[in-house]
N, C-alpha and C positions, 0 to 999 in steps of 0.2 A: 551157734545163731547168735549170741550174745554176744561175740566179739564183730560179726555182720551189722550186725543193729548198730552197735556206735560206731565202725566206721564207715556205714552210711551218712550216721547223724552228723560223724567229722565233717564228711564230706560236703553236707547240706548246709555245716555252720562256719564251712572258710570262707572267708574273705573271697570274691572275683578279681581278677587281673584286671591288668586297662584294657585289654582285647573286649574279651565279652562285653565291660559297660559305653563301650564305642559302638559297639554291634546292638547293644539295647538302644542303643539312639537312633543309630543309625536303623532302628525295626520301626520306631517313635515317626521319623521321616518316610517314610515308607507310606503311613496310612495316610497323610495326606492327601494321593491322588483321590482316595474315594468320595472325597468333597466337591467335587469338580469334574471325576473323567466317569464316565457310566463304566460297570459292570459287567455286563454285557448286551450283545449286540442281537436280535432276530430281524432277519431279510425274506421276506416272501415274494415267490414271483411265480406269477400266472401268465396264463397266455393275453390276457386284458389289462396286465400290468409289468411292461416289458422292463420297467428300470425299476423295478421292483416297491413294496412297501415296506419300510424300515421301522426298527423301535430300538431305543434304547435304554435299558434301565439302568435307573442309579441309585444309592442306596437311598434315595430318599423321593424318588420322584418318578414317573414314565414320561419321556422324550420322546414322539415321534418325527420321520422324517420330513423331508418338505414342508417345512415350519409348521408344523406340529397336523399336519393334513391329515399323515398318514395314519395318523392313530383314529381319526376320524374313520376313515377311509373304513379300515381294519373292523371297527363294532358294528359299520352300515353291513358289512358282510358277515358278523359275527351274529347280528339279527337273525341271518336267513337259516342262521342252521341252528340257531339258539341255544347259543351262547353267550355268558352274561359280556358285561363291557367291561373295559380293559378299564379302568379308572384309580388313580391315585389312588383316592379314598379306599379303595377294599384292599389295598396291599397291607394290613396293619402292623410287617415286617419294617415300612419307612419310616413307622413312629418309634421302633427303637432298635432299627440300625448305627445312624449315623450318632446316636448314641453312644450303644454298645463300642462302637468303635474309638469315640473319645477319650469313654475310661479305660480300655485297653490301653493307648496313647501314654495316658497317664499313668497306669501302673507299670509300663516299659521304664519310662523314666521314674520311677519311684526305685525300681528293679536297679537303674545304675547309679543311682546318689546313695540307698543304701546299702548298696554291695554284695550282697549272699546270694550262696547258690542256690539256698533255698527259696530264693523271691526268684530268680532267672527261672527254676523247675517251677514253681507253683504260675508264675505268667504263661511261661509255653505250653503246658498243659491244657491252659484256661482257653489261652487262644488256639489252639489245635480243634480240642471241644467245641469250639464257638465255630469257627470257621466249617468243621463237617455239619455242626447244627444251619445252620446260613445256608448251607447249599441242599441239607435234605428239605427243608422249607419251602426254599424256592422251587425245585421240584415237584413236590406236591402241591404249592399251589399251580405250579401247571397242568398237577393231573387234574387238580379239583376242576378246573376249571373247562379241559375237554372233557371229562368226564359227568358236570352236569349242563347236559343238554336238554333243551325243554322240547319235548314229547311232540307240541302241535303246532313246531319250529316249520315256514313253507318248507326247506329242501331238509331231508332225513336225513344223516349224517351217521357211520357206527363210531361210538366215543371212544375219542384220540388220546395221545401226549406228544406234545409240542416234543422237540428234539431238544436236550442239554446241551449237546455237544455235537459239533456238527450236522449233517443232512440228516432230513425227513421229508418225504412224500405223501403229501397229506392233500386227497382228493387231488384237485387239479392245481394245487400250489406244488410248488419245490419252495422248503423252508430250510435256513441254515441259521444256525442258530450258535455262536461265537465266544466266551471270556472276551471280558477289554480290561483295558489298562488296571481300573479299577480293579478288578478280580487278579490281574496280576501282581500288581502292589501287593497287596492281601498276601496272596503266595510268597513272594517274596520275602514279606516281614517275616513269615511263618519259617522261611527257611531259615534266615537271619537267627532267628532263635535259636534256630535244632545246632547252626555252627559258634553261637555261641556256651549253646552248653559243651559243645563236644571240646571249646578252646578251653574252660573251668573243668572235667573231668580230663584231661590232658595235661594241666595245670597242676592238680589233684594228684594223678600219678608220677607224676615228677615232684610232687614235692616228699611224697609217701617214698621215692626211693633213693 
């Protein structure tokens, strides 16, 4: 047992090769699109909306299609079913998400400069946890909106959960929700970190042999 712990400690304390360091910088660059590209897009079609109503979700704001008019139209529809308006101020995630992404970018660069396996392991574990938490937070927000309906609304509908991925039929609306460039960039950053961790592990195996 003690020998195994010492082996793990030696691995964590070993320096990173140039490959993992470059990948850490690449992971940092993968975060850049999250500041100008949407994370998600939701599009709703109905007989009276043949062209669809579109909503882009960024890391810090909501943007409706048709020069922002689609958000106003969606909120008018939400009023009839007793659903709260979609406004940027209600999404507390917009207050911390860009800041958290920036912190991770700095941690990636820090790990690349200091160059120890332990730093790489730390940022990889934290970033994966962050991604899962952000995904849960987004899902919970959509669940909350669809399950806190005003019972006095003009139109009564059953509580619902908008789709996080793919297609779902909601009343007379066909709703499509898919990740966009910002989410793919975050996923790519996580993949790059895992590859860097694999290369560091393979390097330690090679040196031990």
